[in-house]
C-alpha positions, 0 to 999 in steps of 0.5 A: 469163827468162835470156835477158832478163837478158842481153839488159838486161844487154848494153844496158849502157853501161858494160860491155864485155861479158856472160859466163854462169857456170853450172856446168849444161849445160842452161843452157850450151845455153840461152845458146848457143843465143840466141847469148849468151856462157858458160863452164862452170865448177866444180860446187864453188861455194857461190854465185855471187860464187864461179862469176863470180872463177873466170871473171875468174881465167881467160882470159875475165878478162883486162883487166877492172877491174870486174866485176858480178855479176848473177843471172839472177833479175833480169829486170827490171834496169835498163842504166841502174842498171848503168852508175850503179853502174861509174860510182861507181869513177871517183871513188873509187879507194879503193872496192872494192864496191858495189850496188843498192838501190831506196825500199821502202815497202810493208809487205809487202817490209817483212815478206817475208825473202825482201826484202834489206834495207840501212841506209846511213851518212851517206856512201852506205855500206852500215851493215847489210843484214837479211831483218828490217825494219830498224831498229825502227820503233814500232808505226803509224810509217812506214819509216825509211830503209830500204832494199831491196837489189837483188842485184848487186854491183860488184866492183874484181877483186882485192878480188873474190879477196879477198872469195872467200878471207875466211872466211864470217860470223857474222852472214852465217851467221844472215842468209845474205847473203853481202855481211855477209862484207865488212861483217863484215871492215871493208870499206866497201860502196857503195850506188848509187840502182838505177832502175826496179823491180826483182823477183827470183825467189825464188818461184813467185808471183814468177815469174808476176808477172815473165811478166806483166811482161815480156809 
């Protein structure tokens, strides 16, 4: 699965390179085995964003302006979606962070706490992320402006470092969603419509669905 993510990400034309950051020697050997670029990082990171920041601060990060964090549990990520994510920084010099979203219309996804939900403001920036269905819906009403959050992030490199040094916020601790840290600190997160249909691997059932789709 990791090789599949690596190869799909490598097809994005706006990315100058793809690098796997890991603290697991098994993953290091796997990536080396299929010819990918990989860096070993500290064992002490709490989340993947911290791991990416370590790499961006090292020699591999020289010349980087925008850093895109694609997690290894996104085997269906579309290269075009990554290009769209990077492109939003071209027209907004003040933008420091962006992420992907896609439609969410099924009741199972709305009720599933493993599926992060997001609502936006009128300018396309995130208002809030939650594991619960948002906003409130009267009984029998359909989804109202609630989207599925796709856990792929893009940062300006200086903001990536700033983000990883922020204190963990109260809402982040409640929801266990790190992107809320930026919102609580008053920063914008631009929402970019993804392409295709993502499935992040959170459960053994997700893995079975992914394997069937890839085959």
